[in-house]
C-alpha positions as CSV (number, residue, x, y, z in Angstrom):
1,X,20.4,-27.0,-8.5
2,X,18.0,-25.8,-11.2
3,X,18.7,-26.0,-14.9
4,X,20.0,-22.9,-16.8
5,X,16.7,-22.7,-18.6
6,X,14.7,-22.5,-15.4
7,X,17.1,-19.9,-13.9
8,X,16.7,-17.8,-17.1
9,X,12.9,-18.1,-16.8
10,X,13.2,-16.9,-13.2
11,X,15.4,-13.9,-14.3
12,X,12.8,-12.9,-16.9
13,X,10.0,-13.2,-14.4
14,X,11.8,-11.0,-11.8
15,X,12.7,-8.4,-14.4
16,X,9.0,-8.2,-15.2
17,X,8.0,-8.0,-11.6
18,X,10.5,-5.2,-10.9
19,X,8.9,-3.2,-13.7
20,X,5.2,-3.7,-12.7
21,X,4.6,-2.3,-9.2
22,X,1.8,-0.4,-7.5
23,X,3.7,2.9,-7.6
24,X,6.0,4.5,-10.1
25,X,8.5,5.3,-7.4
26,X,8.9,1.6,-6.5
27,X,9.0,0.7,-10.2
28,X,11.9,3.1,-10.7
29,X,13.8,1.8,-7.7
30,X,13.4,-1.8,-8.6
31,X,14.0,-1.3,-12.3
32,X,17.3,0.5,-11.5
33,X,18.2,-2.3,-9.1
34,X,17.5,-4.9,-11.8
35,X,19.5,-3.0,-14.4
36,X,22.4,-2.6,-12.0
37,X,22.5,-6.0,-10.3
38,X,20.0,-8.4,-12.1
39,X,22.4,-10.3,-14.3
40,X,25.0,-10.7,-11.5
41,X,22.6,-12.3,-9.0
42,X,23.2,-15.9,-8.2
43,X,20.5,-18.5,-7.9
44,X,20.0,-18.0,-4.2
45,X,19.7,-14.3,-4.6
46,X,17.2,-14.7,-7.4
47,X,14.9,-16.8,-5.2
48,X,15.4,-14.4,-2.3
49,X,14.5,-11.4,-4.6
50,X,11.4,-13.3,-5.7
51,X,10.4,-13.6,-2.0
52,X,11.2,-9.9,-1.4
53,X,9.0,-8.9,-4.4
54,X,6.1,-10.7,-2.8
55,X,6.1,-8.2,0.1
56,X,3.2,-5.6,-0.1
57,X,4.3,-2.8,-2.3
58,X,3.8,0.0,0.2
59,X,5.9,-1.9,2.8
60,X,8.5,-2.7,0.2
61,X,8.7,0.9,-0.9
62,X,9.3,2.0,2.8
63,X,12.0,-0.7,3.1
64,X,13.7,0.4,-0.1
65,X,13.6,4.0,1.1
66,X,15.2,3.0,4.4
67,X,12.1,4.0,6.4
68,X,11.3,0.5,7.5
69,X,13.7,-2.5,8.1
70,X,13.6,-5.5,5.9
71,X,12.6,-8.7,7.8
72,X,15.7,-10.2,9.3
73,X,15.4,-13.5,7.5
74,X,16.5,-11.8,4.2
75,X,20.2,-11.7,3.6
76,X,21.6,-8.2,4.3
77,X,23.9,-8.3,1.3
78,X,20.9,-8.3,-1.1
79,X,18.6,-5.9,0.9
80,X,21.4,-3.4,1.4
81,X,21.8,-3.2,-2.4
82,X,18.1,-2.5,-2.7
83,X,18.4,0.4,-0.4
84,X,21.5,1.9,-2.1
85,X,20.3,1.7,-5.7
86,X,22.0,4.6,-7.6
87,X,19.5,7.3,-8.5
């Protein structure tokens, strides 16, 4: 298990990555997701979100809009929250 300091650093990194995307629409989706769920994510979910954020932005946007499925190796509990972000 990582130290609290390294988990806090990862949270800050992910918050930044959610807000700096190729399209404004994806930034909006990910920023709302982070504001709604970011502080409640456990360590496993944080590392999984980091992997999700490494997906190409246009593919990730299609996944978040429900137009394309997330790869099956991602946990459905996290990806389903990305698709259902309140707007």
